[in-house]
C-alpha positions as a printed Julia matrix, in Angstrom:
219×3 Matrix{Float64}:
  -0.27    3.05    8.39
   1.86    5.55   10.15
   2.01    9.19    8.92
   4.13   10.38    6.19
   5.94   12.82    8.21
   6.8    10.55   11.27
   8.12    7.98    8.49
  10.45   10.72    6.88
  11.8    11.49    9.95
  12.5     7.7    10.69
  13.88    7.24    7.27
  16.12   10.59    7.15
  17.9     8.9     9.84
  19.54    6.75    7.64
  20.2     9.56    5.02
  24.01    9.61    6.47
  24.44    6.04    5.33
  23.25    6.67    1.26
  24.03   10.54    1.43
  26.99   10.16   -1.21
  24.75    7.69   -3.41
  24.29    9.85   -6.68
  20.76    9.2    -8.75
  21.51    8.73  -12.18
  19.86   10.86  -14.74
  18.09    7.75  -16.01
  17.14    6.46  -13.0
  15.87    9.69  -11.84
  13.62    9.98  -14.68
  12.38    6.04  -14.47
  11.63    7.64  -10.3
   9.51   10.4   -11.77
   7.59    7.66  -14.2
   7.2     5.56  -11.2
   5.52    8.35   -9.06
   3.39    8.81  -11.94
   2.22    5.49  -12.25
   1.75    4.97   -8.93
  -0.21    8.13   -8.31
  -2.63    7.14  -11.05
  -3.02    3.82   -9.37
  -3.89    5.36   -5.81
  -6.34    7.44   -7.6
  -8.02    4.01   -8.48
  -7.88    3.24   -4.98
  -9.59    5.97   -3.63
 -12.36    5.5    -6.2
 -12.71    2.04   -4.77
 -13.09    3.63   -1.49
 -16.03    6.04   -2.6
 -17.33    3.02   -3.99
 -17.34    1.58   -0.52
 -18.21    4.65    1.34
 -21.41    5.51   -1.02
 -22.29    1.34    0.27
 -22.18    2.15    3.66
 -24.32    5.38    3.05
 -26.8     3.3     1.7
 -27.55    0.86    4.83
 -29.72    1.66    7.81
 -27.98    4.36   10.45
 -28.54    2.1    13.12
 -26.41   -0.7    12.33
 -23.65   -1.17   14.93
 -20.34   -0.21   13.8
 -21.35    1.99   11.13
 -19.31    5.05   12.68
 -16.41    3.26   13.16
 -16.22    1.74    9.9
 -16.94    5.18    8.23
 -13.84    6.22   10.35
 -12.01    3.76    8.94
 -12.76    4.8     5.3
 -11.65    8.3     6.26
  -8.57    7.45    7.64
  -7.8     5.37    4.61
  -8.56    7.76    1.97
  -6.27   10.56    3.84
  -3.46    8.29    3.67
  -3.66    7.99   -0.04
  -4.72   11.34   -0.25
  -1.32   11.93    1.64
   0.73   10.23   -0.36
  -0.66   11.86   -4.0
   0.42   15.05   -2.09
   3.44   14.26   -1.56
   4.12   12.54   -4.79
   2.67   15.7    -6.43
   5.01   18.06   -4.26
   8.1    15.53   -5.84
   8.01   17.15   -8.98
  10.14   19.95   -8.06
  12.52   17.87   -5.66
  16.17   17.1    -6.74
  17.22   13.38   -7.52
  18.29   12.6    -4.35
  14.85   13.67   -2.55
  12.99   12.36   -5.29
  14.44    8.77   -4.12
  14.24    9.36   -0.74
  10.39   10.08   -1.16
  10.13    6.43   -3.06
  11.78    4.76   -0.42
   9.2     6.73    2.15
   6.58    6.21    0.6
   7.09    2.32    0.6
   7.72    2.12    4.26
   4.32    4.12    4.4
   2.61    0.89    3.97
   4.36   -1.35    6.28
   7.08    1.04    8.85
   8.06   -2.25   10.46
  10.31   -3.28    7.72
  14.09   -1.52    7.57
  15.49   -0.29    4.86
  17.91   -2.6     3.05
  21.05   -0.08    2.25
  23.27   -2.59    0.51
  23.65   -2.9    -3.13
  21.54   -5.7    -5.29
  23.32   -7.46   -8.0
  21.9    -8.01  -10.99
  21.1   -11.65  -10.21
  19.52  -11.11   -7.1
  17.43   -8.42   -8.88
  16.03  -11.0   -11.52
  14.95  -13.07   -8.84
  13.39  -10.12   -7.2
  11.45   -8.84  -10.32
  10.47  -12.62  -10.58
   8.88  -12.96   -6.75
   7.3    -9.5    -7.62
   5.57  -10.64  -10.43
   4.59  -14.26   -8.77
   2.84  -12.04   -5.75
   0.76  -10.08   -8.07
  -0.87  -12.42   -9.41
  -1.22  -14.34   -6.13
  -2.8   -10.69   -4.74
  -4.99  -10.24   -7.77
  -6.44  -13.16   -6.91
  -6.9   -12.91   -3.3
  -8.42   -9.47   -4.09
 -11.23  -11.37   -6.78
 -11.7   -13.38   -3.18
 -12.03  -10.45   -1.18
 -14.34   -8.9    -2.71
 -16.72  -11.82   -2.99
 -16.67  -11.99    0.74
 -17.04   -8.36    1.59
 -20.36   -8.77   -0.79
 -21.73  -12.0     1.11
 -20.51   -9.74    4.61
 -22.16   -6.93    3.67
 -25.76   -8.97    3.24
 -25.27  -10.43    6.39
 -24.1    -7.02    8.09
 -28.17   -5.91    7.14
 -29.7    -8.55    8.59
 -27.54   -8.51   12.08
 -27.43   -5.06   11.94
 -23.75   -5.25   13.17
 -20.09   -4.83   11.41
 -18.07   -7.54   13.09
 -14.35   -8.0    13.03
 -13.94  -10.25   10.23
 -15.58   -7.62    7.91
 -13.01   -5.24    8.83
 -10.28   -7.76    8.63
 -11.62   -8.32    5.14
 -11.18   -4.7     4.32
  -8.25   -4.16    5.92
  -6.79   -7.02    3.71
  -8.37   -5.97    0.54
  -7.0    -2.23    0.84
  -3.61   -3.02    1.99
  -3.2    -6.07   -1.2
  -4.79   -2.98   -3.37
  -2.1    -0.67   -2.09
   0.79   -2.77   -2.39
  -0.46   -3.71   -6.02
  -0.26    0.28   -6.85
   3.66    0.23   -5.97
   4.33   -3.48   -7.23
   2.52   -2.93  -10.71
   5.27   -0.38  -11.76
   8.14   -1.37   -9.91
  10.3    -2.34  -13.1
  10.9     1.14  -12.86
  12.27    1.17   -9.46
  16.48    1.05   -8.56
  17.56   -2.44   -7.52
  17.88   -1.31   -4.04
  14.12    0.12   -3.76
  12.55   -2.84   -5.83
  14.11   -5.56   -2.99
  13.29   -3.05   -0.32
   9.34   -2.75   -1.89
   9.33   -6.99   -2.31
  10.23   -6.83    1.96
   7.33   -4.65    2.73
   5.2    -6.96    0.37
   6.01  -10.2     1.88
   5.68   -8.89    5.66
   1.89   -7.57    4.47
   1.19  -10.88    2.86
   2.38  -12.2     6.38
   0.63  -10.04    8.58
  -2.42  -10.58    6.56
  -2.48  -14.15    6.67
  -2.3   -14.08   10.28
  -4.76  -12.08   10.84
  -7.32  -14.12    8.79
  -6.5   -17.48   10.11
  -8.08  -17.29   13.11
 -11.43  -15.86   11.86
 -14.79  -17.4    10.38
 -17.38  -16.06    8.17
 -20.11  -15.23    9.9
């Protein structure tokens, strides 16, 4: 994931196309509620990262790749903390700035997905809502399965004394799915356009995660 400050510059280039868009009082209130819920969800993800780090600290120091894994956890922790700081700063932002921040935070999950600027009608929005709900169920199931695989790998790592690529891929997919859920669960509060943008980003995350795991085999 790219840094939020970089994403703000990239997305800022699209402001001219949406500069005349006005955020209604109702949507602004919903955006505030959405950010609060996302913040709470990210806090839970930070607790999860802490748990992973505690597990790492209990492992022998001489395991190959332990420093790299520790760095990975630290970078993910910093990303999540950066999101929380941005959400905190949004409390004093105006409606348009707050809406833009939501787009930036969503983009932070996967910077490669372009922002869709056209309006979404109610019929398409209902389809998008249904797909997001279905994806949430799929990701929750996947997270449970990934957790089981991670536990198995942790036991193997103690014996092999090496953090393998498969283990890193499991954790990457697990955390990306977890962050996706952080944003998807309160998505009913998003505007139609931001909800569709989130859907596009999550679709791409699913695709990338599937491709990264496909050639890998458990060791």
